[in-house]
N, C-alpha and C positions, 0 to 999 in steps of 0.2 A: 596118335598117327590113327586117321580113319581107316575102317576096313574096307575090302575091294567093293563090296554091296554097298557102303555108304558112298564111297566114291564115284560109283556109277550112278546111285539115285542123285547125286549133287551134279553130275553130268547131264542127266535126264533133265532135271530142273532147270539148268541154264538154257538148253536148246527149248523146253516148253515154254520158258520166259520170253525168249526171243520170238518163238512163233506166236505167243499170244500177242505181243506188241504189234508183229506184222499183221494179225489178223485184224487188229484194229485199224492198222495202216492202210490196208486194202480194201476197205469199205471206201465209197464214192467221198473225196476229200472235200473238205470245205476249200474254196477258192480265196486262199489267204493271200494278202499283199506281199509281193515279192521283198526279197530282203534288200539291203541298201544297195549292194554292188550288183544289180540285176544286169548293170550294162556288160558284164564279163561273162555272163551266163547265158548259154543257148540251150534251150530244149530240142533235141534232136527227134525223140519219139516217146511217145505214150503208149505203155502196154495195154491191151485190152482183156487179157485173161482168156483169149479165146485160140485161135490157132497161132497166133503170134506168141502166146505164152503169157506168164505174169509171175513177178516176184524174183526178178533178177539178182541173184544173192552172189555169183561170183565175179571177179575183175574181168572186164571185157577185154578181148584180145584185139587189136590194131594190126593189119597186115595188107599189104596191097591197097590201101585206102579204103579197106571196109573193116568196119567194127562187128565183132562176133561177141553175142551175148549167150548165156544159157539161163534158163528161168526155171524155178522149182515146181511153180505150179501151171496150170492151163495146158496149152496144146490141144489136139484134137478132142473138142468137147464130147464126142460120143463114139464109143464107149470110153476114151482113155484121156486122162487128164495128168499126165505125169510129167510135164515140162516139155521144153524146145530148146533148140538152137535156131538163134535169130540172128540175122546179118543186116547191117545198115551200111549203104554206098554212101560216103561223106560227099562225092563229088555230085552226084544227083539228089541227095538229101532223101533217099528211098530207101525203105526197109521191107523185108519178107521173112518169112520162116524158112529155115534151111532144113529142118528135120523137127518131128514130134515124136517123142520117145512112148513106146509102146507098154512098158514094164515087163515083169514076169511072165512067163519063164525065159523067154528068148530076147528081151531087150532090157536096156538101161530104164532107170526111172529117178526122178527128183535129183537131178545135179545141184549140189551147193557150190562147185568150184567152175573155174572158168576153164578155157580151151588153152591148150599150146599147140604150135605147129611144126612139123619138121621142114617146112619150107618148101615142099615139094606138092602142096595140096592136100596133105593129110592132116586131119586134125585129131587130138586125143583129150580124153577128160575123164573123170570119175563121176559115178552117181552113188547116192546114197541108198537106192533102193533098185529093185530089178535083179536079175540075173536067175539062174535056176533055183536058189534057195532064198531070193529075196534079202539077201545081205549087203548088195550093191555090186557095182562091177566097174573095169576099166573099159573103155570103148574106144572105138576109131570110127572116124568119119571120112571118107574118101570116094572119087568118083560117084558122088551122088548118093552113095550108101551109107549106111551106119551098122556096125555090129559090134557085139561085146566082145573084147580079146581075151578078158579073164572074168570069170563069175565067183566072187569070194564065197566060201563055204562055211565061215565061222573059224573054224581052226586056222586058216591062213588070213583070218582077218574078217571084219565086218563093217559096214557103214564109213566108207572113205568120204570124209568131208573136205579134206584137202586137195590141192591140186596137184600137177604132175612136174617133174623137172626131167628133162631129157639131155643126155650127154652128147657127145660127138659121134658116138658110135650108133645112135639111136636107141640106148637102152632107156627104160623108163624108172623113175624111183617114185615112190610114194608113201602114203601111211593110210592105216584106218583107224577111226575113233574108237573102236571096239573090236571084240574077237581076239582071236590068237590064244596061245596057251593059258593065260590069265584072264580073259576076256577085258583087258583093260587097253587093247589097241597094238598095231603091230607097224613095223617098217619093212618095206618090201622092195623087190627090183623085178622088172619085167624085161629080158633080154630082147634085143630087136629080131632075134631068131625065134621068139613065140615062147619062150620058158618062163615060168614064175618061178621067183628065189624068195623065200622067206628069209629076212634079215634079223630080226629081234622082236620079240614079244614083251610088251611093257608090263609091269606090275610083277617083277622077278622078285622085288623085296619090299618091304614097309616103306622104304625111302626112295623107291624108284618113281619115275613120272609115269603119270597113266592118262589115257585118253586124249592124244594128241588131235586137234582140230585144223591143223595146217600140214602142208607138205613140207618137203625138205629140200636143201640144197647141197649140191656135190661140190666138194673142194678136194683137189689133188695136191698131196705134199711133194716137196722138191724131187722125191723119189717115185713119184706118180702113183703112189699109195693112196687110194680114196676112201674118203668118211663123207658120210652125210650128216647135216647137221639140221636140227629143229626144235621145237617147242612142244612141251605137253600143257595142257590145261590146267591139269591138277597133278597132286602127288608131289613127291619130294619131300625133304625133311619137313618142310614147313606146310606141306599140302596146298601151296600156292603155284604148282607148277614147276617146270624145270626147262632149262637149256641143255640139250644132250648132242652126243655123237655117236656114230655107229660106224666102226670100221668094216669096210666091204670085204676085208680078207678074213678077217676073225670073227667078223659079226658081234664083236665084242662093244658094249654101249660104256659111254663114260658120261657122267652128269657133270657138265661143265658149271652150272650155276642152279641152285635152289632159289626160286623167288621167295620172298619174305612177306609179302604184304605190306601194309602200311605205307611209309613214304616211299619204299623201293619197288612198289607195284607187285602185280600178281594177276594169275589168270591170262597168259598169253594164247589168245586165240589165233591172232595172225601168225604168219611164220616168220623166217629170217631173211635179209637181203645181206649179201656179202660184197664187199667194197673191193676184192682182189688184193687187199693190202693187209689182211689179217685180222679185218675188223666185221663184226655183223651189227646190224640194226633192226630194231623191231619193236612192236609196240606190246603193253600189258593192258587187257581190257579193265582192269580193276587197279587199286591201290594208289598210292599218290598222296593218301593224307596220312600226316603224321599221328592222328590220335586213335589209328586202329580201325577207323571205319571203312567201307568199302572203297570211297574216293572215285575219281573219275578216269583213272588211268594215266599212263605215261607213255613216253618215248623214251627208249633205251639204247645204248650201245654195250658190246662186248668184245674186248680184246683177246684174241687168241694167243698172241704173243706174252701179253702181261697178265693173262688169265684174271683180267679186271671187269667188273660191271659197273655201269654209271647210267644213272638216270639224267636225260639231255633235256626233258620238259615234262612238266606235270600240268595234266589239263584241269581246270578249275570248274568247269561247267559253260560257261560264257563263251570260251574258246574252244568247246568239244566236251564231249565224255563218251567213254566206253569204246574206244578204237578197237575194231574187230579185224582188221584186215592188215596185210603186209605192206611195208613202205614200198614206194617206186624211186629209184634214183634217176637224176637227170643228166648224170656224167660230169657234173660241175660241182659236186659236193653237197647238192640239195635232194631232200627228201621229199616226196608228195604222199598223202594218205587221206584217209577218211576216220570220222567218229560215227557212230551209230545214233547217237543222241547228242545233246548238248547245242551249244551254238546259240544265236540270237533268238531262235523260236523254239528251241529245244528237239529239232528233229534231224539233228545232224551237220556234219561239216565236212568240207574240204579243206585240207591246209596244206601249206608249204614249210618246210623246216630247213634252214641253213645248216651249214657245216659247223656253225658256232653254237647251235641250239636255238637260234631265235625262230618262233614259231609265227607265222602268218595266216590267218584265217581268210581263204580265198573266197568261201561262199558258205551261207548258213540256210540250210532248207527250211521253207515254211510251211511244207504240207499241202500245198497248192498245187496247181499245174506243175510246178517244178519238181515235186517228188519228195519223198522223205525217207528217213532211215537208211542210209548208204550202208550195206553189210560188207560188199566187196572194196577193193582197192580202186586205184585209176593207172591209165596207162596215158603215155606222152606220145606225141609225134615229134618230128624231126625241128619243127618250128616251137616248141615249147608248149603246144596246146594240150590241154588236159581232158581226157575222157573217161566217163565212168557210168555207173549205174545207180539209181536210187531204187531200193526194194520195195517200197510201197509209195503211195501218193500219186500224183499225176492226175490227168484227166479222167481216167476211168478207175483210179484207184489200186492198179496192178504195178505201180513202178513205172521209172522214166530211163532214158538214155540222155546223157547230157553232155556239153562240151563247156570248157571254161578258157578263155583267151587270157594270156599273161598282159 
């Protein structure tokens, strides 16, 4: 088992590797020929890296006919380039920046996750930087203003990469990828009344999970006792990450599954999605190869009732490689997602997986005007149209927003 220091070095290396890939991707892209099924793909917007931002990492939010995206880079070019919130109105096919982050000490910076909404015009998100101690924030946007509602201080967590979950009472739940009692990340809650509640610090033992890159989902038991569920990118008995739960009353963590690498998959960066029937679905960014090499990643399912883990699809490269985002259900048993790399041109894909585990590649990015390297997931409208963001590529090399029609 590796030490905490080695784990954190491995974690930093993964982020640095992705950033290096994107650094190449955000250079002005060569105008490659579009993939074969270009008639289903519609370019909505190409980020410029200016006020509108650049490098959208999180899953866009669709509400009220408007697509909201956060960008890791760009924003106000002088003196701040800490990312932005961008809105695109589908009916008019027009986009504009909603907010540019200003960074420490009073503002958020560099969001890697998308937004959620309370349905009353308020938006919430996390940022990996910014805040009083530059450890990241939880922020709120509403009424035309933005402000951090929590600045992480290290002991309560640092560098929140994952998104937020909001319950019916308006309480928020999330994770940090680092910080906490063991500097291996945390799970936390933020009440609708404004109080921050630490729930768990990872790395409490040599077999515990460490460094969650995704958020959590809340599931209530028949007695209405809640637990949050998520994944860690590393740690566990085999150091390939874990599926875990944290009980909200006792704050006790339970390891539900230790990823093993190889054919079973490993290093889950995206979070879990719950089907309401006792089953979780997710992606592991590596594994799938029986010979012990890194592999191209897998789609998996986990049954709470049976405590059973199952690989539903193994990526081969031409159908995608390195899925980094959570899946999106359509309510009919199908799940949609992205891969960061692979596909027909090597720059990532958008896919659909049926309830039977049959995967269909909906689009392969070509690193042209269409974009490249989708890090976040996708969102669906009531007609089944698929919306998402490519982190790199596009006309200006700073990523794109896109729509895929069924």
